[in-house]
N, C-alpha and C positions, 0 to 999 in steps of 0.2 A: 561346473566350475569347482575349483578347489575351495576349501573353507578359508575364509578371509579374516577371521578374528573379529575385530571391531569394525562395524559398518555404521556410517552416518548417512541417513537419507534426507537430503535437502541442504542446499548451500545458502540459505537465508541467514538471518541474524543468529538464530539459535544453533543451527548446524555449524556455522563458521566459528561461533564462540566455543563450541565443544571441540572442534578440530584444533583450534589454537591451544586449548588447555591440554589436549593430548600431545600436541607438538612439544609443549614445555616439559611434559613428563617423559618424553622420548618413547612414546608408545605408538607403533604404527597403526594405521587405520585405512579404510577405504571410504571415500565420500562419493555418493551416487546422486546424480541430479539429471533431470531431463534437459536442463539448460547448462551452458558452460560458464555462466557468469553469476556473480553475486549482484543483487539489485538493491540499491538504496531507495526503498519505497517511499520514504517521507517526501521526496522531491519529485515524485511521478507527476503530480499536477502541473509542475513547471515544464515538463516535457509536453504534456497535453496542451498547454496554452502557449507554446512557442518560445518560452524563455530559456530553455536548455535543450541541447541535443541529447539524444538517447544515450550515446556512449559516455557522457559526462557523469552519469549516475550508475554505471555498470562497470564491473571489473572482472576479468577472467578469473575463474576459480583455481586453475592449476598453479599459477605462481604464488597463490596464497597458502598453499599446503606445504608444510615442512616435511615431516616424516610420512605424510599421507599420500595416497594415490587417488586418482580421480577416475570415475567411470561415467561416461555420458550414456545414460540409459533411463528409460521410463519404467518405474516400478508399478506393477499392476496389482500387487497383493502381497500378503504376508502369510506364510504357513508357520504359525507360532509353535505348533507341536513339532514340526520337522526342522525348526530354526532355519527357514529359507525365505529369501525374498524371491518373488515371482516377477520376472522381467518381461517386458514386451517382446514378443517373438517366441515365447515358450521357454526361455532359459531360466534356470534357477540359480540363485546366489546364496550359498550357505553362510551362516554367521555364528559366532559364539556370543557376542554382545551387540546390541542394536540400539542406536539413538535415532528416534524418529523426530524430525524437524520439518514436517511437510507443510507447515503454515496453514493458511486459510484460503477460502475462495469466496467470491461474491454470493450473496444469498438474496433471492427475490422476495423473501418473507411471505411467499404464497400469493403475491399480488399478480393477477393475470396480466400478461403482455410484457412483463419486465424483460424477460430473457430475449424476446424477439425485437422489441422496439426501443429499449433503453441502452445506454452505453455505460459500461462499468470502467473502473479505474483500479486495476490490480497488478498488471504487468506492463512491460514496455510496449507490447503489441497493443494493449488497450490504450495507452497514452498516445501512441502514434495514430491509432484509429480515431480517437477523439479529435486530435489536431487536424487530421484529414477531413473529417466530417464538418468540423467548425469552419475551415477555410472554404469547403464546398458550399456550405450553407450561406456564407457571406457572398460568394460569387453568385449564388442563386438569387439572393435578395438584391444584389446590385443589378443583375439582369432585369429583374422585375420592378426595380425601384420601389421597394417596400421595406418596412421595418423588419428587424430580426428579433426573435425572442428565444431565450434559452432557459430551460428549467433545470435546476439542481435540486435533487431530492435528498434531504438529510442534512441536519444542522449540527453534526458533530465536527471534529477538526477537519476531516477531509472535505466535507461539504463547504465549510466556511472558507477554507483556503482556496478551494476550487472556484467558488463564487467570486471571491475577491480578485483572483488572478484573471478570471474571465472579464470582470468589469474593467480592470486596468488594460488588458489586451484590447478590448473593444474601444475604449476611450482613445487609444492611439490609432488603431487600425481604421476606424471609421473616418477619422479626420484626415489621415494620411493616404490610405489606400482605397477606401470605399466611400467616396463622397456621395455616390448614387444611393446608398442605403439610407432609408428614411428613419434613422435612429435605431437603437437597440435596447433591449431590456433583459436583464438577468433576474430571474425569480429564484429565491431560495426558500424551499418548502420544508418546514419542520413540523412533525406531528405533535411534538411536545409543547410545553409552555415557554421554553426558552432555548436559545442556541447554546452549544457547548455545555450540555447538562452535567458533564463530569467536572466542570470548573465552578468556581464560586459564582453566585448570582451576579455580583457586581461586575465580574469579568464578562459574563454572558451579556449583560446590558451594554457594556462598552462595545463588544463585538457587533451587536445589532446596530448601534448608533454609527459605528465606523463604516459598516457595510452600506447602510442607507446613505451615508455621506458620500460614498463612492458611486451611488446610483443603483445599488442592488435593492430590489424590492423583497423584503423579508416577510414571509407569511407564516405565522405560528399557528399551531392547532390545525394544520393542513395535512390530513391523512390521505395519502394517495391510495386508491383502491383499484386502479387499473391504468395501464399505459397502453396507448393505442397509436396507430400511425398518425403522427402529427400532433401529439400532445398527451396529457395525463388527465385522468378523471379523479375528482376528490370525493370523499365520503358523502358530502352534502349533495352530490350529483352534478356539481359544476364541472365543466370541461375547460381545461386551460390549454389553448393551442400553443404549439412550440415547434421551432425548427429542430431542436435537439432536446432530448431528455437524458440527463446524466444522473445515474443512480449511485449515490454516495452514502447509502445506509444499508446495513445488513450484511454481515459476513458470518460464515460458519467454518468450523474446522475442516481441514482437508485430509481426513484419515485415509488409510489404505484399506481396501477390502481384506477381510480376515481379522480386523481388529474390533474389539468391543467399543461402542460409541454411545454417547448420550444424545438427547434430542438436538443439541447444538452442533453435532458432528465432532465432538471432542472425545478424547480417549481418557477414561477414568484411570487415575493413578493413585498410589499411596503418597504420603507426604515427601517421600524420597524420589519422586518422579518416575517410579517403576510401575509397570503393570502388576497388579496384585498377584496374579497366578503365574507371572513370567518375570521374575526379578532381573532377568538378563536384558529386558527391553525397557527403554526409557522413552518418555514422550515429553517434548519441550515446546514452548512457544504457544502459538495459536491453536495447536492440536492438543495441548495438555488440558485435562479436565478439572483442574483445581479451582476453576471459577475466576481466574484473574483476567484483567482486560487484555485485549490483543494488542499490546504495545511492544515496540522494539526493546525497551529496557527489560521487560519481563522475559522475552525470548533470550536475550543476552545472558541474564542472570541464571535462567534455568539451563541454558546450554552449558555454561561453566560448571554448574553444580552437578548436572548429569555426568559430565566427564569426571569430575572429582569423585562422585559416588562409584562410578565404574572402576576408577583406579583403586579406591578403597576396597571394593569387592575383590579385585585381583590380589590385594595385599592381605585379605582376610580380616579387614576392619569393618566396623559398623558404619552404616551410611549416615549422612547428615540430612535432616529435614530442610525443605525449602522455605525460606522466609524472604518475601519480596521487600526490597529496600526502595521505597517510592521516593524518587528524587525530584518529583514535581512534573508539571506539564507546561508545554509551550504550544501556542498556535499563532501563526502569522495571518494577518488579514489583508495587508497591502503595504505599500511603500510607507515606511516609518510607523506602521500600525501593527501591533501584536499584543498578545496577552500572555502573562507568565504567572503561574501558580506554583511557587517554589517554597516548600517547607511552610514556614509561617508568613511568608511574604507574598503579596499579590501586587503586580504593577503592570502598567500598560504603556502604549505609545513607543517612542523611539528606544528607551532602555530595553523594553521587552523585545523589540524588533532586533536590536543589536545582539542581545543574548541569544535569540533564536538563530541568527545568522552564524554566530560563533560556534554554537553547539553543533549545527548541521555541518559546517565545514570541518570541525574536529572529528566528527563521526564518519565522514566519508572515507572510503578506503582508497589509498593510492595518492601519491603526490600529484600525478597528472590530473586526476579527477578533481582534486581540491583546486588546482590551478585553473582548470577549465571553468569550474563553477564560479570561482572568484572573478575571473576575467569577464564572464558573461554577466554576473551580477553588477560588476563595476560599470560595464558598458550600459546596461539597462538603467542603472541608477542615474548615470550622468545624462543619458540621452532619451530615457523613457521609451526606448524602442525594443519590443520583443523581436529577437533576431531571426527566428526560424519560422518563415511564412511561405515555404515552398511546398507546392502540391506534388506528390508522387504517388504512383500506384493506381488503385481502382477508382472508378467514378469520374475519370477525366474524359474530355472529348478526344476523339481519335486524332493523332497528329496529322497534319497536312497543311497545304497552303491556305492562307487566309484570303 
């Protein structure tokens, strides 16, 4: 392949922010990704629990690129010395400047059985797999006329939001669709002393009370040491049986082979987001090794600054160090229930829920996606009905006459 100049690897929050900054400056670039869409990950759990269709939180990448081109390809490594990306199939892609925005991947934290028996929530395929397994588990419990139990491991924002959505889904589905199921239980296991450890303690306490009010059983100080077929084992030796185990704790950077990494799978950089020995290479978002949390605002801000520093390098100017502007945190628990930690303010309930909804609608890409999500949320709010409860794909009985 001919040399392509500026290359961005990854079409997530960080990569797309860098692309938009280069568009504004009129600099051409090539964005490479193994998927052809940008994914709004904060709403993945709603796809997993049937409240949204997958296309509502994904947008094709090609229409989002102004002066950029797109290449659908899987990058298998980086040749830093030769300034080449190594693509699947043996092809090499030369570059002059490189922005790495490859995100993160689930991490089992060394717990045996997680990769084989637990379900992760990182991509659209994961969300659809969880929804499929959830509906199949309900059908199995209905056939056997027994209770259903779901385990969510991890009391951070993903685990809290997932547990709350599951509780609301089951409250509706059992009453309407599965009267044969003898009840259902959602357990949220957190190894630490409180939920949402990055939030203020008062907000953590509210989240726990709100979840318990929705029927979720919250177990703190519960360290999972193994996941097996049919459940999880705790450090104390107790085995918790479950129809599904959902792993919402532990992510690590998703670096490319050929890059230096730390134990968390992140790429060490200088304060300007550059690899120390290769200033033409920038790492942003979850793969950056400056020690910041793996949040979308971090990736967005780093993507913009990486593009700005690249432009400054082209102009012969000194780079600007990265300083994260923390605008606060939000987490939704359920209908009219959320927590907000914004600057010096902390609030809960409907005001936090409304702010969470507004921010997520605003950050979604594409008018169509915003409209789809708004319509789905409005329908669910009015009728309390999760709309996507159709089984497709593997695990179904063979079609035929009944």
